[in-house]
N, C-alpha and C positions, 0 to 999 in steps of 0.2 A: 724714830728719826727719819728725816727726809732722805730719799735716795739721790736727790739732786744736789743738795747743799748739806754738808756735814760739818764744815768749819767756816767760821766767819772771822776774818782778820780786820783789825782796825789799827792804824798807826796812832800812837799817843805821844804827846809832848807837853801836856799841861796847859795848852793854849785854849781860848774859848772855842776856836774852830774844832780842835780835837775833841772837846767835851761834847759838842753838838754831834759829831760823828759817832762818838761812843754811845750816846743815847739811842741813835738809830740802830747801831749794830746790836745793842742789847735787845731792842724790840724784835729785830729780825732773828736773833739767836733764840729768843723765847718762842717765837711763832714757828720756827723751823725745827725746834728742839735740837739745835746744833751747838757745838763747842764754840765759845767766844774766845778769841785770842787777842789780847792786848799786846801790840808789838811796838817796842821802842828801839830806835836806831841810835846807838851811842857812838859819838865820834872817838877817834883815837886821842890819847892824851897829847896835848900840844907840845911840840919839841922846843927846847930852848937853845940858844946859841952855844951855851956853855956845857950842855950835857945832852943825854938822850933819855927818852921817856922811861926806859927800862931801869935806869939808875936812880929814879926818883921815888921816894917813899910816899905811898898814897895817903897815909895817915898824917903826913906833915906837909903836904903839898897843896897849895890853894887850888890849882887847876884840877887835881884829882878830886878834891872835896866838892868842887862845883859840879863836876860831872856826876859824882855819886848822888849828890842832893837833887840834881835835875832828873835823874832816872827815877829816884824814889818819889819825887813830886809828880812825875808823869803818871805813874801807876796809881798814886793816891788820888789824884784828881779824877782819873778814869773810874776808879771804884766809887767815888762819891757821885759821879754822874750816873752810874748804874743804879744806885740806891740800895738800901738794905734788903729790899724784897727780891732782888735779882737772884734767880735760882738755877739758871742754866750752867753747865760746866764752864769754868773760867780758867784760862791759863795766861800767865805773864811771861813774855819772851823778850829778851834783849838781844838785838843784833849788834855786832861791833864792826864799825867801818874798817876797811882794810888799808886805807892810805889817808894822808892828811888832806886830800882834796875831797870835799863832801860829795858823795853820790848816793843820797838817800833813796832815790827812786831805783837805782840799780840794785842796791842791797835788798830792798823790799821785793822787787820783781824776782830776784834770784831765790829769795826765801819762799815766795809764793809757788815756785815751780816744784817744790817738794810735796805739794798737796794736790790730790784730786778732790773733786766735789767741794771746792772752796768758793767763797765770795769775799770780795774786798769792799770795805766801806771807807770812803774818804770824805773829808770836809773841805769845803772851798770858802776862803774868805771873800769879802767884797759884797757890794750891794747888787740887786738884780740888774742885769744888762751888762755887767762887767765881763770882759773876755776871760775864759778859763786861763789860768796861768800857773806856772811853777809845778810843784810836786803833783798836785791833783790832776793837772792836765796830762802830764807824762804817764802817770799810772793809768789813767782812763784809756789812753791810746795804746799802751804797750802791755797791759796785764792780759794774761791768758785765761782769766776767769771773769765771770760777770762782776761789774763794779756798780755799787750804789753810791750816789753822790748827793750830799746835802750841803746847802750853803749855810754859813754861819749867821747870816742875817735873817733866816727864817725864824719865826717865833716858836718856842718850845711847845710841843704838842704831846698829849698823853695818849699815845697809842694810835696805830694805823687803823682806819675804819673801812677802807675799801681799796681795791686795786684797780687802776685805770690802765688799760692795755691798748695803745694805739696800734693799728694794723695797716699794712700796705700789701700783704700777700706775698712777701719775699721770704727767702729761707731764713734770714736773720729774724724776721717777724715771727716765724714758726718757732724758732728757738726761744724767743721771749715768751711766747704763749705756753710752751711746755714748762718753763720756769715759773710763770705766774700760776699755772694750774697746780703745780706742786706746792707753792706757797699758800694758795687759797685752800687746798686740802689740809695741809699741815696746820695752818693758822686759823682755819674757820673764818675766812674772809670772803665777802661778796666781791664780784668782779663786774666791771663795765668794759665791754669791747667798744673801741672807738675807731671810726674810719672817717677821714676828712677828704672829700672829693674837691677838685679844683673847679668843677662846674656842676651844673644841675643835671645829674644823671640818676634817675630813679633806679633803685636796686643795685647801684654800682658797688656797694659794699657787701652785698648778700653773700657772694661766694667767699669773700675774705672772712666774714663772720662764720660761715659754715666750716671753713678750713680750720679756723682757730678753735671752734667748739669741740672738735674731735679730741682735743687734749683735756677737756674738762669733764669730770664725772657728772652724771645726771643729777646727783644730789646737791651739787653746788649751785649757789645763787649767781646766775650769769645773765646780764642784760646787754643789749646792744644799743648803740647810738650813732646815727649817721649825721655827718656835718658837711656843710658846703662852704668853702672859702678859697679864694684864689691863692692864698698862702696856707698850706696845711699846718705849718707851725703856728701861725696866728690863730687859725680856727681851733686847734687843740688847746692853746693857751686860754682862749676865750671860754671854752667849755670847762676847763679845769677851774678857772676862777669863778665861773657861774655856779658850779656845783658846791664849792666850799667844802666843809668837812676836813678830814685828816687823811687824804689819800696818799698812796704811793704809786707813782707812774712806773710801769715796767714796759720797756720797749727795746726793739732791736735796732741796731745801727750798722751801716755798711762797713765801718771800720776804715774810713779814709785816713790818710796820714794827717798829722797835725797841720801842716802848711796847706795841703789841698783842702782840708775841711774849713780852714779859715778863709780861703779864697772863694770856694764854691758855696759855702754855707752848709748847714746841717740842721735837720729838724731836732735831733736829739741834743745837739749843742745849744740850740736856742731854748729848749725846754729846761735844760740844766741851768742855764743862766737866768731864766725869767719865771719859771713855774713857781707857784707858792707852796711847793711841796718837794720832798726828795724824789729823785729819779734813779731807777735801777736800769742799767743798760747792758745788753747782751750783743756781742759782735760775732762776726764769722769765725774768730779765733777761739771762742769759748766752747 
C-alpha cells in the first residue's frame, strides 16, 4: 500500500458525471492499492406542514421511499461503473445532512477531515471551456487533501498509461512531484516532466527537472520535455493534445480563492476545463 494515499473517496449519486468519477477513482485505487470509498450524501426527510419527519413511517411514505431508492441506485450504478473485475477494498458510506438546507460540500469536507492520506475524486459536468461550478468547484478549493477532477464530457478510457507532471519550481510543484512519484512507483507508470517557459531560454527548465527528479526512484521511467509559449497554460494544453494516449496530469496549484482565481486566471483551472484527460491537483493545504 502507498504511504501517500491510503483511501480514495468519490461522491456518488447515480448521475453520468458520478459514474465518470467512479471509473477514475477505481483506476487510482487499483494503482495505489488503496481503499475506495463510495460516499453518498443523503438529504433529511422533507418536512410537511402537518407533521414532522420523525412521525412518518418510512415504509409507507413516498418521500422516504424515494430517498431510500435513490441511495440504493447511487451505490448500484457506482458498482456497475467499477465492473466485476474490480478487486481493491471497497466501502459504501452514507452521510446524512444535518438540516433541510442542502450543504453537500460542507458535509463531504467535514467527512474528509477524518482521514489522513486521502484523495478525493470529483466529476465535473459540462463541455470543455466551461467554468468550474457548483459542488466540484467548492471541493477543489476547500478540500484539505489532493483532488482528482474528471469532466463528464471526456470519452471513457481503459486505464491510465502515463503521468504528465507540469513543473514551475514552486513548493506546491514539489508536493505534486512527490505524489506523482508515489503513484508512478505504486502503479508502474511512466512519467513525463513538463516545463513551459514564456520565452526562449535555453536550459530554463533544467533546475526544475533536477529538483523534481529527486523524488523519483532511478528504476522509474522518467522523461523531460521543455516547451516555449507566451501562455504556459496554452503551451501545456497543446503538448497534452499532441501526445494523445490516456494520461493523467498531476500538478501543484497555488490555492487562490475561488474569486481571485476567476479574476486572475490559473493554469490548473484552465487545464481542468480544457485538457482531454483527468487532472489531479495538489495545493499548499495538502
